[in-house]
Each structure stands twice: as C-alpha cells, then as structure tokens.
C-alpha positions as CSV (number, residue, x, y, z in Angstrom):
1,M,-32.3,3.2,-47.7
2,D,-32.4,7.0,-47.8
3,A,-29.4,8.3,-49.6
4,R,-28.7,10.7,-46.8
5,L,-28.4,7.9,-44.4
6,I,-26.0,6.0,-46.6
7,L,-24.0,9.1,-46.9
8,A,-24.0,9.6,-43.1
9,A,-23.1,6.0,-42.4
10,L,-20.1,6.3,-45.0
11,L,-18.9,9.5,-43.4
12,W,-19.0,7.9,-40.0
13,L,-16.9,5.0,-41.2
14,W,-14.3,7.3,-42.7
15,L,-14.1,9.8,-39.7
16,P,-10.6,10.0,-38.4
17,S,-9.7,8.5,-35.1
18,A,-9.3,12.0,-33.6
19,A,-12.9,12.9,-34.2
20,L,-14.1,9.6,-32.6
21,G,-12.1,10.0,-29.5
22,F,-10.6,7.0,-27.7
23,D,-11.9,3.6,-26.8
24,H,-11.2,2.7,-23.2
25,Q,-13.3,-0.5,-23.2
26,A,-10.3,-2.8,-22.4
27,W,-9.4,-0.8,-19.3
28,D,-13.0,-0.6,-18.3
29,A,-13.4,-4.3,-18.4
30,L,-10.4,-4.8,-16.1
31,L,-11.6,-2.3,-13.6
32,R,-15.2,-3.7,-13.5
33,K,-13.7,-7.1,-13.0
34,H,-11.1,-6.4,-10.3
35,V,-12.0,-3.2,-8.3
36,V,-13.8,-4.0,-5.0
37,V,-15.9,-1.3,-3.7
38,L,-16.0,-0.8,0.0
39,Q,-17.5,1.3,2.7
40,G,-20.7,1.8,0.9
41,G,-19.0,3.2,-2.0
42,S,-16.7,5.7,-0.5
43,A,-13.5,3.5,-0.9
44,S,-12.1,0.8,-3.0
45,Q,-9.3,-1.8,-3.4
46,L,-7.8,-3.5,-6.5
47,R,-7.3,-7.2,-6.9
48,Y,-3.7,-6.8,-8.2
49,A,-3.4,-10.5,-8.5
50,G,-6.3,-10.6,-10.7
51,I,-5.0,-7.9,-12.9
52,A,-1.5,-9.6,-13.0
53,A,-3.2,-12.7,-14.4
54,E,-4.7,-10.6,-17.3
55,R,-1.5,-8.4,-17.8
56,A,-1.5,-9.0,-21.5
57,A,-4.7,-7.2,-21.7
58,L,-3.6,-4.3,-19.7
59,R,-0.4,-3.9,-21.6
60,A,-2.3,-3.9,-24.9
61,Y,-4.5,-1.2,-23.5
62,L,-1.3,0.8,-22.5
63,D,0.2,0.3,-25.9
64,S,-2.9,1.8,-27.4
65,L,-2.5,4.8,-25.2
66,S,1.0,5.3,-26.2
67,R,0.2,5.3,-29.9
68,I,-1.9,8.4,-29.6
69,Q,0.0,11.5,-30.8
70,E,-0.3,15.0,-29.6
71,S,-2.0,16.1,-32.9
72,E,-4.8,13.5,-32.3
73,F,-5.2,14.5,-28.6
74,E,-5.3,18.1,-29.4
75,A,-8.4,17.6,-31.8
76,W,-10.5,16.0,-28.9
77,S,-12.9,17.9,-26.7
78,R,-11.7,19.1,-23.2
79,E,-13.7,16.3,-21.7
80,E,-12.1,13.7,-23.9
81,Q,-8.6,14.9,-23.2
82,M,-9.2,14.8,-19.5
83,A,-10.8,11.4,-19.4
84,F,-7.9,10.1,-21.5
85,L,-5.3,11.5,-19.1
86,V,-7.1,10.3,-16.0
87,N,-7.5,6.8,-17.4
88,A,-3.8,6.8,-18.5
89,Y,-2.7,7.8,-15.1
90,N,-4.5,5.1,-13.3
91,A,-3.7,2.4,-15.7
92,F,0.1,3.2,-15.8
93,T,0.1,3.3,-11.9
94,V,-1.3,-0.2,-11.9
95,E,1.4,-1.3,-14.4
96,K,4.1,0.3,-12.2
97,I,2.9,-1.7,-9.1
98,L,2.8,-4.9,-11.1
99,T,6.4,-4.7,-11.9
100,R,7.1,-5.6,-8.3
101,Y,3.9,-7.4,-7.3
102,P,3.4,-9.3,-4.9
103,D,6.6,-8.1,-3.2
104,I,5.4,-4.6,-2.7
105,R,3.7,-3.0,0.2
106,S,3.6,0.7,-0.9
107,I,4.2,2.6,-4.0
108,W,7.1,4.3,-2.2
109,D,8.9,1.1,-2.1
110,F,10.3,2.1,-5.5
111,G,12.1,5.0,-3.7
112,K,11.6,8.6,-3.0
113,L,14.8,10.1,-4.1
114,F,16.1,7.4,-6.6
115,G,13.5,5.5,-8.3
116,N,10.7,7.9,-7.4
117,P,7.6,6.3,-9.0
118,F,5.8,9.6,-9.8
119,K,8.9,11.3,-11.3
120,D,10.1,8.3,-13.3
121,E,9.5,8.6,-17.0
122,F,8.6,4.9,-17.5
123,F,6.1,5.2,-20.2
124,V,5.4,6.9,-23.5
125,L,2.5,9.3,-23.9
126,L,1.7,12.0,-26.6
127,G,4.8,11.2,-28.4
128,A,7.4,11.3,-25.6
129,R,8.6,9.6,-22.4
130,R,6.4,10.8,-19.6
131,S,5.9,10.5,-15.8
132,L,2.8,10.2,-13.6
133,D,3.8,13.7,-12.3
134,W,3.9,15.0,-15.8
135,I,0.2,13.8,-16.3
136,E,-1.1,15.2,-12.9
137,H,0.8,18.4,-12.5
138,E,1.8,19.5,-16.1
139,K,-1.5,18.5,-17.8
140,L,-4.3,17.9,-15.5
141,R,-3.7,20.4,-12.9
142,K,-2.1,23.2,-15.0
143,V,-4.1,23.1,-18.2
144,Y,-7.6,22.1,-17.0
145,R,-7.7,23.7,-13.5
146,E,-10.3,21.2,-12.2
147,P,-9.8,20.4,-8.5
148,R,-11.8,17.3,-8.7
149,I,-9.2,15.5,-10.7
150,H,-7.6,14.8,-7.2
151,Y,-10.5,12.5,-6.7
152,A,-10.1,10.7,-10.0
153,V,-6.3,9.9,-10.2
154,N,-5.4,7.1,-8.0
155,C,-1.9,6.7,-6.5
156,A,-2.3,3.1,-5.4
157,A,-2.6,4.0,-1.8
158,V,-5.3,3.4,0.9
159,G,-5.2,7.2,1.7
160,C,-5.8,8.1,-2.0
161,P,-9.4,8.8,-3.2
162,M,-10.7,5.5,-4.6
163,L,-9.9,3.9,-8.0
164,R,-13.3,4.0,-9.7
165,E,-14.8,0.9,-10.8
166,E,-15.2,2.1,-14.4
167,V,-13.4,4.2,-16.8
168,Y,-13.9,8.0,-17.1
169,T,-15.6,9.0,-20.4
170,A,-16.1,12.4,-21.9
171,A,-20.0,12.0,-22.0
172,R,-20.2,11.4,-18.2
173,L,-17.1,13.2,-16.8
174,E,-18.9,15.9,-15.0
175,A,-21.3,13.5,-13.2
176,Q,-18.2,11.1,-12.5
177,L,-16.0,13.7,-11.0
178,E,-18.8,15.1,-8.8
179,E,-19.6,11.6,-7.6
180,Q,-15.9,11.0,-6.8
181,A,-15.8,14.2,-4.8
182,R,-18.8,13.2,-2.7
183,R,-17.6,9.7,-2.2
184,F,-14.3,10.8,-0.9
185,L,-15.6,13.6,1.3
186,S,-18.0,11.3,2.8
187,D,-15.5,8.8,3.9
188,R,-15.1,9.3,7.7
189,S,-11.8,7.7,7.9
190,R,-10.4,10.4,5.7
191,N,-12.7,13.5,6.1
192,R,-14.9,14.3,9.1
193,L,-16.1,16.9,11.5
194,R,-15.1,16.1,15.0
195,E,-15.3,18.3,18.1
196,R,-16.1,21.3,15.9
197,Q,-12.9,20.7,14.0
198,L,-12.9,19.6,10.3
199,E,-10.4,16.8,10.0
200,V,-9.5,16.3,6.3
201,S,-7.2,14.5,4.0
202,R,-3.7,16.0,3.6
203,I,-4.5,16.3,-0.2
204,F,-6.1,19.6,1.0
205,D,-2.8,20.8,2.4
206,W,-0.6,19.5,-0.4
207,F,-2.7,21.0,-3.0
208,K,-4.1,24.0,-1.1
209,Q,-4.1,26.4,-4.0
210,D,-6.3,24.1,-6.0
211,F,-9.2,24.4,-3.5
212,E,-8.8,28.0,-2.4
213,P,-10.7,29.6,-0.8
214,R,-11.0,26.2,1.0
215,E,-13.7,27.3,3.5
216,K,-16.1,28.0,0.6
217,Y,-15.0,24.7,-1.1
218,F,-15.9,22.6,1.8
219,A,-19.1,24.5,2.4
220,R,-20.3,23.3,-0.9
221,Y,-20.0,19.6,0.6
222,A,-21.3,20.3,4.1
223,D,-24.0,17.7,3.7
224,V,-21.5,14.9,3.2
225,L,-18.7,16.2,5.5
226,A,-21.0,16.3,8.6
227,A,-24.2,14.4,9.4
228,E,-26.1,16.7,11.8
229,P,-27.6,20.0,10.7
230,G,-25.8,21.9,13.4
231,Q,-22.5,20.5,12.3
232,Q,-23.3,21.1,8.7
233,E,-23.8,24.7,9.5
234,L,-20.4,25.1,11.0
235,V,-18.9,23.8,7.8
236,R,-21.0,26.1,5.7
237,K,-20.1,29.1,7.6
238,G,-16.4,28.2,7.6
239,Q,-16.3,28.2,11.4
240,A,-14.6,24.7,11.7
241,P,-10.8,25.0,12.0
242,L,-8.8,22.6,9.6
243,R,-6.7,19.7,10.7
244,F,-5.1,17.5,8.2
245,L,-5.0,13.8,8.8
246,D,-2.0,11.5,8.3
247,Y,-2.0,9.8,4.8
248,D,-1.9,6.1,4.5
249,W,0.5,5.0,1.7
250,S,0.0,1.2,2.2
251,L,-1.0,-0.5,-1.1
252,N,-4.7,-0.6,-1.9
253,D,-4.6,-4.3,-2.5
254,A,-7.6,-6.6,-2.1
255,R,-5.6,-9.6,-1.2
256,P,-7.3,-13.0,-1.1
C-alpha cells in the first residue's frame, strides 16, 4: 500500500472525537423504526410504546450526548453543532414523555408553573444541567439565528412541526431544514390560505421576530401555502392578512 495512504489511515484513526463530530446512529435507528409519517409527508406521529420498549437504547444515546463537553462541541462546524442540538432536543423530549407514558395526554401534563417541561433542567448537556428551553432559546435561536429550526425541534404535540423520521446531520442539514419548512407550510391543517386570509400556525406569532418581515418570509413559500396561481400571487405580494390558528397540544402519539 502507498505510504501516504497508510499515513492517512493512521491519522484518521487517531483523530480526536471533536474532529469527527458526533455519531447519532442510535437515535436514527429509533426514529426510522418508530416515527409514522402522515398526510403525504407533512405530519408525523411517534410510537411511544415502541420507543418505551427500547428505552435502554434511547437512554444509552442520551448518555452519549451528555458526555460531550463544551470544548468538544466548540470544535465542531456550525452545522454539526446545530444538528447535535436539534437531535438532543428531540431525544430528551421523548425521554421526558416516557417518564409518564402511557398516562399522559399532553406535554403540559407536567405543569405550566410548577414542573414546566420546557424549563425543567432534567438532563446534562455540555457539562451542566440544562432544559429544553435552554437548547431552543439560548443556543439554537440566539446563536445560530436560523428560523427553520422551529420546523426541526419537536415539542411532542400534534400542533408542532413534525418529528422527522431520521436524524439531522451536518452534511444534509440545509436540505433537511428546507424540506421541513416546506412540509410544515404545506400542511393545510396548520397553514393555509382561506378567503384571501393567510391562516398560519401560532408559531409565527409566538416567534414573530424570527420570521420578520413575515410577509416576505411567507412570499418565499407561496407555492406551498396556496394551490391556485391567483392565491399564490396574493401571498407573494403580502396582500393576505394573517390569522393565527389555535395550537393543538395533544400528544403526537401513534397509539395502536
């Protein structure tokens, strides 16, 4: 074998884990097995009972997330960091639900004031106790300023953008985020043009600042928000007043 090839192989074997990124294969296997894609790909449910039966695998993955230190994380690319955080958010959310499953109908069953599931620091990440809100608001939204993360993190609710049926990866992150955006915006139960009014998810109200100017943001997706050319033109020109739909917080459970 060429000496340069031998040297390259040895260097690869000795590369620090930070340079190689993070292996999400265990979470990917669970998602591919237990996520049920619905409505032509615009929504999904999760077989929580199936995940519960493989909880040891989930917990092993969560433990591997918790072992990553901030110094390792900071050595990764922007895309690797974002993929790590989104996958962590989704996996820890599922674990939170499983602590009460099957006796749970909504993530808010944990409480809104006391026991708030999004503010509860129930896991370790990057060397400290963290919450789901910390991942979403202190890291993903504040640091990366990418509005499409709202389509990637899943809050275990029917009204939330779908839980993707695979993990997010650095190499495919841009394509995955864009597909998630188009999937969610094409779901007529949550986003639609009706009677010249653009009815959209309350996500676009709660996180208004992430999508401003909203008229221009929706114009980019006129082809998925409306079916007819005339309706699409209304969206492109920002001439459709916004109305925010009620959010369905019921659990996204694919029960038998």
